[in-house]
C-alpha positions as CSV (number, residue, x, y, z in Angstrom):
1,M,0.0,0.0,0.0
2,G,1.4,3.4,-1.0
3,V,2.0,6.3,1.4
4,C,-0.6,8.5,-0.5
5,Q,-3.3,5.8,-0.1
6,Q,-2.5,5.2,3.6
7,K,-2.9,8.9,4.2
8,A,-6.1,9.1,2.2
9,E,-7.6,6.2,4.2
10,A,-6.4,7.6,7.5
11,K,-8.0,11.0,6.6
12,Q,-11.3,9.3,5.6
13,E,-11.3,7.3,8.8
14,E,-10.8,10.5,10.8
15,Q,-13.8,12.0,8.8
16,I,-15.9,9.1,9.6
17,Q,-15.1,9.3,13.3
18,N,-15.9,13.1,13.4
19,T,-19.1,12.3,11.6
20,E,-20.1,9.7,14.1
21,T,-19.5,12.2,16.9
22,M,-21.5,14.9,15.0
23,K,-24.4,12.4,14.5
24,N,-24.7,12.1,18.3
25,T,-24.8,15.8,18.9
26,E,-26.2,17.3,15.6
27,E,-29.4,19.3,15.3
28,H,-32.5,18.4,13.5
29,Y,-32.4,17.1,10.0
30,T,-35.6,16.2,8.1
31,F,-34.1,12.9,6.8
32,E,-31.8,10.1,7.9
33,L,-28.1,10.3,7.0
34,S,-27.1,7.3,4.9
35,D,-24.6,5.0,6.4
36,K,-22.8,5.0,3.1
37,V,-22.1,8.8,3.3
38,I,-19.9,11.2,5.2
39,R,-21.5,14.6,6.0
40,Q,-19.5,17.6,7.3
41,K,-20.1,21.2,7.8
42,V,-18.3,23.7,5.5
43,T,-18.2,27.4,4.8
44,F,-17.2,29.5,1.8
45,K,-17.7,33.0,0.5
46,N,-19.4,34.3,-2.4
47,R,-18.2,37.1,-4.6
48,Y,-19.9,39.6,-2.4
49,G,-18.0,38.5,0.6
50,I,-21.0,36.8,2.3
51,E,-20.1,33.7,4.1
52,L,-22.2,30.7,3.0
53,T,-22.7,27.5,5.1
54,G,-23.3,24.1,3.7
55,D,-23.0,20.5,4.3
56,L,-20.7,18.4,2.1
57,Y,-21.9,14.9,1.6
58,V,-19.1,12.6,0.4
59,P,-19.6,8.8,-0.3
60,K,-17.6,6.5,1.8
61,N,-14.7,4.3,0.5
62,V,-14.2,6.0,-2.8
63,G,-11.1,7.6,-4.5
64,D,-10.3,10.9,-6.1
65,N,-11.4,12.7,-9.2
66,L,-15.1,12.4,-8.2
67,P,-17.9,14.2,-10.0
68,A,-19.7,16.9,-7.8
69,L,-23.0,18.6,-7.5
70,A,-24.0,21.9,-6.0
71,I,-27.6,21.8,-4.5
72,S,-29.9,24.4,-3.1
73,G,-33.6,25.0,-2.5
74,P,-36.6,25.1,-2.2
75,F,-37.1,28.9,-1.9
76,G,-37.4,29.6,1.8
77,A,-36.0,26.2,2.9
78,V,-32.7,25.3,4.5
79,K,-30.0,22.6,3.8
80,E,-31.5,20.4,6.5
81,Q,-34.5,19.9,4.3
82,S,-34.9,19.1,0.6
83,S,-31.4,20.0,-0.6
84,G,-29.8,17.9,2.1
85,L,-32.0,15.0,1.3
86,Y,-31.1,15.3,-2.4
87,A,-27.3,15.6,-1.6
88,N,-27.6,12.5,0.7
89,Q,-29.2,10.5,-2.1
90,M,-26.7,11.6,-4.8
91,A,-23.8,10.9,-2.5
92,E,-25.0,7.3,-2.0
93,R,-24.7,7.2,-5.8
94,G,-21.0,8.2,-6.0
95,F,-21.2,12.1,-6.2
96,V,-19.7,14.5,-3.8
97,A,-22.8,16.8,-3.1
98,L,-22.8,20.2,-1.5
99,A,-26.1,21.4,0.0
100,F,-25.9,25.0,1.1
101,D,-28.0,27.8,2.7
102,P,-28.3,30.7,0.4
103,S,-27.2,34.2,1.4
104,Y,-29.3,35.8,4.1
105,T,-30.9,32.5,5.2
106,G,-30.3,29.6,7.4
107,E,-26.8,29.4,8.8
108,S,-25.3,31.5,6.0
109,G,-24.4,35.2,6.5
110,G,-25.9,38.3,5.2
111,E,-27.9,41.2,6.9
112,P,-30.7,41.8,7.2
113,R,-32.1,38.3,7.3
114,N,-34.5,36.6,4.9
115,V,-33.7,38.6,1.8
116,A,-33.7,37.1,-1.7
117,S,-31.9,38.5,-4.8
118,P,-31.8,37.3,-8.4
119,D,-28.2,38.3,-8.6
120,I,-26.8,37.3,-5.3
121,N,-28.8,33.9,-5.3
122,T,-27.4,33.2,-8.6
123,E,-24.0,34.0,-7.5
124,D,-24.4,31.6,-4.5
125,F,-24.4,28.7,-6.9
126,S,-21.2,30.0,-8.5
127,A,-19.6,30.3,-5.1
128,A,-20.6,26.6,-4.4
129,I,-18.8,25.8,-7.7
130,D,-15.7,27.7,-6.5
131,F,-15.6,25.7,-3.3
132,L,-16.2,22.3,-5.0
133,G,-13.5,22.9,-7.6
134,L,-10.9,23.6,-4.9
135,Q,-11.4,20.2,-3.2
136,E,-8.7,17.6,-3.9
137,N,-11.0,14.7,-4.3
138,I,-13.2,16.4,-6.9
139,D,-12.6,16.7,-10.7
140,R,-13.4,20.3,-11.4
141,N,-14.3,19.2,-14.9
142,K,-17.1,17.1,-13.6
143,I,-19.4,19.6,-11.6
144,G,-23.1,20.1,-12.1
145,I,-26.0,21.7,-10.3
146,I,-29.4,20.6,-9.0
147,G,-31.9,23.4,-8.1
148,I,-35.1,22.8,-6.4
149,C,-38.2,25.0,-6.5
150,G,-37.2,28.7,-6.7
151,F,-33.6,27.8,-6.8
152,G,-34.3,25.9,-9.9
153,G,-34.6,29.1,-11.7
154,F,-31.5,30.5,-10.0
155,A,-29.7,27.2,-11.0
156,L,-30.6,27.7,-14.6
157,N,-29.5,31.4,-14.5
158,A,-26.1,30.3,-12.9
159,T,-25.5,27.6,-15.4
160,A,-26.2,30.1,-18.3
161,V,-23.5,32.4,-17.1
162,D,-21.0,30.0,-15.4
163,K,-19.4,27.9,-18.1
164,R,-17.7,25.7,-15.4
165,V,-21.2,24.0,-14.8
166,K,-21.4,21.0,-17.1
167,A,-24.9,19.9,-16.6
168,V,-28.0,21.2,-14.7
169,A,-31.1,19.6,-13.4
170,T,-34.2,21.2,-11.7
171,T,-37.1,19.8,-9.8
172,S,-40.4,21.6,-9.2
173,M,-38.8,24.7,-10.7
174,Y,-40.1,28.1,-10.0
175,D,-39.1,31.2,-12.0
176,M,-39.1,33.5,-9.1
177,S,-38.7,36.6,-11.2
178,R,-41.6,35.7,-13.3
179,V,-44.0,34.9,-10.5
180,N,-43.1,38.1,-8.6
181,A,-43.5,40.3,-11.7
182,R,-46.5,38.7,-13.2
183,G,-48.3,36.6,-10.7
184,Y,-49.3,33.1,-11.1
185,F,-50.1,32.2,-14.6
186,D,-49.1,35.8,-15.6
187,S,-52.4,37.1,-14.3
188,T,-51.2,40.4,-12.8
189,T,-52.4,43.4,-14.7
190,P,-50.1,46.2,-15.5
191,E,-52.3,48.4,-13.0
192,Q,-51.8,45.9,-10.3
193,R,-48.0,45.7,-10.9
194,A,-47.8,49.4,-10.7
195,E,-49.8,49.5,-7.5
196,L,-47.6,46.8,-5.8
197,L,-44.5,48.6,-6.8
198,E,-45.9,51.8,-5.4
199,Q,-46.5,50.1,-2.1
200,L,-43.0,48.5,-2.1
201,S,-41.4,51.8,-2.9
202,L,-43.1,53.6,0.0
203,Q,-42.3,50.7,2.4
204,R,-38.5,51.5,1.7
205,W,-39.0,54.7,3.5
206,E,-40.6,53.0,6.5
207,D,-37.8,50.5,6.5
208,A,-35.3,53.4,6.3
209,K,-36.9,55.3,9.2
210,N,-37.2,52.2,11.4
211,G,-33.7,51.1,10.6
212,T,-34.9,47.6,10.0
213,P,-37.0,45.9,7.2
214,E,-40.6,45.1,7.7
215,Y,-41.5,41.3,7.9
216,P,-45.1,40.1,7.4
217,E,-46.6,37.2,9.4
218,N,-45.7,33.7,8.3
219,G,-48.4,33.0,5.6
220,L,-48.3,29.2,6.0
221,S,-49.2,29.6,9.6
222,Q,-52.6,30.9,8.6
223,T,-53.4,28.0,6.3
224,N,-57.0,26.9,6.6
225,E,-59.6,24.8,4.7
226,E,-60.3,27.8,2.4
227,A,-56.6,28.1,1.3
228,P,-55.7,27.1,-2.1
229,Q,-54.7,23.4,-2.5
230,F,-51.1,24.2,-3.2
231,V,-50.7,26.3,-0.1
232,K,-52.1,23.4,1.9
233,E,-49.5,21.2,0.3
234,Y,-46.8,23.7,1.3
235,A,-48.1,23.8,4.8
236,D,-48.1,20.0,4.9
237,Y,-44.4,20.0,4.3
238,Y,-43.1,23.0,6.1
239,R,-45.4,23.1,9.1
240,T,-45.5,19.5,10.0
241,D,-43.0,16.9,11.3
242,R,-42.6,15.9,7.7
243,G,-40.4,18.9,6.7
244,Y,-40.4,21.4,9.6
245,H,-37.1,23.0,10.6
246,E,-36.5,25.8,13.1
247,R,-34.3,28.0,10.6
248,S,-36.7,27.5,7.5
249,I,-38.2,30.7,6.4
250,N,-41.3,28.9,5.3
251,S,-41.6,26.9,8.5
252,N,-41.3,29.9,10.9
253,A,-40.9,33.3,9.3
254,S,-41.2,35.2,6.2
255,W,-39.3,37.1,3.5
256,T,-38.9,40.8,4.0
257,V,-41.9,42.8,2.6
258,T,-39.6,44.5,0.0
259,T,-38.0,41.1,-1.2
260,P,-40.1,41.2,-4.5
261,I,-38.6,44.5,-5.7
262,S,-35.5,43.3,-7.6
263,L,-37.1,40.0,-8.6
264,M,-39.9,42.0,-10.4
265,N,-37.3,44.0,-12.3
266,M,-34.7,41.4,-13.2
267,P,-35.7,38.4,-15.3
268,I,-33.4,35.4,-14.5
269,L,-34.2,33.2,-17.5
270,T,-33.3,35.8,-20.2
271,Y,-30.2,33.9,-21.3
272,I,-31.5,30.5,-20.8
273,K,-30.5,29.5,-24.4
274,E,-26.9,30.0,-23.4
275,I,-27.0,26.8,-21.2
276,S,-26.6,24.9,-24.6
277,P,-24.5,22.9,-25.5
278,R,-24.4,21.7,-22.0
279,P,-27.4,19.5,-21.1
280,M,-30.4,20.5,-19.1
281,L,-32.9,18.1,-17.3
282,V,-36.2,19.6,-16.0
283,I,-38.4,17.5,-13.7
284,A,-42.0,18.5,-12.6
285,G,-45.0,16.9,-11.2
286,E,-48.0,16.2,-13.5
287,N,-50.4,17.8,-11.0
288,A,-48.0,20.6,-9.8
289,H,-49.3,24.2,-9.8
290,S,-45.8,25.2,-10.8
291,R,-45.6,22.8,-13.8
292,Y,-45.9,25.6,-16.4
293,F,-42.7,27.1,-15.2
294,S,-40.9,23.9,-16.1
295,E,-42.6,23.5,-19.4
296,D,-41.9,27.1,-20.6
297,A,-38.2,27.0,-19.5
298,Y,-37.9,23.8,-21.5
299,K,-39.5,25.4,-24.5
300,S,-37.2,28.3,-24.3
301,A,-34.0,26.4,-24.0
302,N,-31.9,25.0,-26.7
303,E,-31.0,21.4,-27.0
304,P,-29.7,19.2,-25.5
305,K,-32.6,19.3,-23.1
306,E,-35.0,16.9,-21.4
307,L,-38.4,17.4,-19.7
308,M,-39.7,14.8,-17.4
309,I,-43.3,14.9,-16.0
310,I,-43.8,12.6,-12.9
311,P,-47.4,11.1,-13.2
312,G,-49.7,12.2,-10.4
313,A,-47.0,14.1,-8.5
314,V,-47.7,17.6,-7.0
315,H,-45.1,20.3,-6.4
316,T,-44.0,19.3,-2.9
317,D,-43.8,15.6,-3.8
318,L,-40.5,16.4,-5.3
319,Y,-39.2,18.0,-2.1
320,D,-38.8,14.7,-0.1
321,K,-40.8,11.7,-1.4
322,I,-37.9,9.3,-2.2
323,E,-40.2,6.9,-4.0
324,I,-41.4,9.6,-6.3
325,I,-38.3,11.7,-7.0
326,P,-36.5,10.0,-10.0
327,F,-33.0,9.8,-8.3
328,D,-32.0,7.0,-10.7
329,V,-32.8,9.3,-13.7
330,L,-30.7,12.0,-12.0
331,E,-27.8,9.7,-11.4
332,T,-27.8,8.6,-15.1
333,F,-28.1,12.2,-16.3
334,F,-25.2,13.4,-14.3
335,R,-23.1,10.2,-14.9
336,D,-23.5,10.5,-18.6
337,N,-22.9,14.3,-18.7
338,L,-20.1,14.9,-16.2
339,Q,-17.5,13.3,-18.3
């Protein structure tokens, strides 16, 4: 046995021991860590100097030059929820996977809290690529992205601009710019848009006077029988033992009132065609209220591209239902395209 191999095995054994210790003291995750996977807390900075916190999932007993994935989402979730579950599953399949909290949320930095930005959240993915490409056991020419829900849109935007990303997949994708600018199914009228922007503009003076942004009540906490079905589905994930997490915005808090401003004015899928010639896989539930975002993104993109509709599935089924999420398809997609 060579010295390098001995050092690698000793380092991995140390990681395993550290992970076992962490298992006994770690906080709440909404899924079980695979016994085939090592999980460790990591930090890295984005281009704006914001420190991001993630969990790095590494398959046990593997060598170097591994393919890697940066994973984030859903919008308003944290890494202990869906993105961590995805990372855990993909690490089982031989990928190094980084699930991270976006800027201003979870354990990541940024003030004030609970702010979203089409620019910064796109940059967060590229910062994750920075981090992955510096790891000794990762082949920086084999890095992809998975974006879930609203971070599916940011994932597509990041892939368009960041040519280091070799393949991208989204599940239950939301175009957060479109839904904020136009409403669901583009139903917002120009008059309604102008009125909302007037309200948000005036709110900025209130926030400036108070020295802190205004936060509305957590909308999911108000869910009742009269709520739309998709809102009930969100509440069934975020507000129950199924997906609740203390740091999740959607479980306990809300975005700042003025968060929509930049999203309303900065479309994130303008350059989706520039993902090509790198491959794109878009996955959505047949009965998801958000399905049209995925279908329209697919139509707008150039080849190579694939649209997969999961029969009978709703939006939140692709958050955590392992028997429904097509992980074997995701494995094949990235295995074939991270060459």
